[in-house]
C-alpha positions, 0 to 999 in steps of 0.5 A: 550584340557584342556589348550585350553578350559581354554584359551577360558573361560578366553577370554569369561569371560573378560569384556570390559572396560566401556565407561565414559559417559559425563553428558549432562549438561557438554556438552551443555555449550561447544557446546554453547560457540563454536556455539554462537560466529559464529552465533552472528557474522553473525548478523548485528550490531544495527546501521546498522539495524537502518540505513537500516530502514531509521533513518539516516546515520550510524553516526547518528544511533550511536548517537541514541544508545549512547544517550540511545534512542534505546531499544532491547527487552525492554532493553536500549542499549548504546553499539556500535557494539551490534548485533541483529536479526531484524527478532526475536528481538524487536527494538524500537526507542524513544518507537516506534517499528521498522517495521517488515523487512519482511513487505515492502511498495513501492511508484510507479509513475503509468503511464497512461495505466497501471491497478492496478488489480492483474489479468487482463484478457485482459493482459494489463500491471499492476502496479505489473509488474513495481515493480519486487520484490520477495514479494507478493504485493497488491495496497493501493487504486486504480487509474483508467487506464487513471489516473497517479500518486502516488500509494502504493504497500505493503504486510502489511495488517494493513497499507493498511487498515489504509491508504485506509479505509475512517474512518481514513481520510487519505488525497489524493491530485490530480491535475486535468485538466478539460474542461472549467473553473469551476465557484465559484459555481461549486467549492462550489458544489464540497466541499458540495458534489455530489450525486452519486449512492453509496452516497455523494461524496465531496472534502475536499478542491478544488482550481483553480490553473490555467485556460484558455478559453478551460481548467483549472487545479484544485487541489483537496483533498479527504479523500475517494476513490470511483471508478472514484470518481473525474471523476464522480463528475466533469462530473456531473457538466459538466466538462470532465476530460482531465488529472488526477494525484495523487501527494500526499497521507497523508504526502507522496508526489510524488516528482521527481519520474518519470512515471514508477519509484518506490522506497521503503519507509523508516521507518520514511515515513511509521510512518509519513503515520500512523500519518497523519490520525486523531482520528477515532472518530472525523472522524466518527462524521464528516461523520455522520453529512453529508447529506445522499443521498436517494438511489434508489431501486436496481431494478431501478438503472441505468434504463432509461426505464422499461424492459419488458421480451419477449419470442422468438419463441423458448420459451426462454427469451432473455438476458437483456444484448443483444440489443442496450443498452449502454453496447452493444454499448460500445467499448474498445480500444485495443491500450494501453494508453500512458502517455501524457505530463501534459499540464498546461494552461496559467494563467489568472493572 
């Protein structure tokens, strides 16, 4: 018994050898040296990032790097093969920052019969249905359903405000086929301005491109985007619009893009769009010197005759929307619009 108890005491009194704890500071560098190479190798090379941004071919982008025109996080990079993270690092070319790769801009040739609203209760085709991408997009400006041409879709709110707001004065160019032949006096009226309900609308430039005894083609340049502005201006002067096509926004033109086709814009095209507007102060000064239209009181706008309320036998007041007014006579065609061929009248010259 004594021998067994002494054996037990020797067993319990033994101490387990202490583990050697490696300082955390000595572990981190080892982990970093193993993790960083694999992470860096997964990143794209700088010349590939520049080429993807539309700065030219891979060879041209390599020249930009070796000549010291490229900065990464405010440091000039001249070594080819440098890997960067475009989502986390700031890349600049000649001092201009490359756009966030998460922000995209698409140019679409909107066909006739397609609407530009995000939601259409009638289920008509939308411009967003023609660009099947994963980004949530919105349109910069609008084209009505029966118009066609260049429209920009983006998820960049700053760029959208820069291009759509009138104070930046970004020009939009249109080709418009109208009934009849506008006289020089009518073209001058379009340049000087037409009184619409929300103010004076005018074209920055108007030129008669071709004409026939039944129709003409006008080239119009505007820097605003009121609802159906061109159609209302010409209707006010007695010329119905047959076809309307937007062919350019700022420095960006539609080119050979066919109806329904789209493509992403390059970095150079986006920067060119930003630069296509002049100084804001000068634009505001020009607008402040334009004649202002005296608006009618809100209750009288659009009224052709005074409205008198009548009560029915039940004592209820009938809705002003019911009756034989214009709104009740308006009919909406259920057939979707089709893109018609652009007919250019024969030149008079």
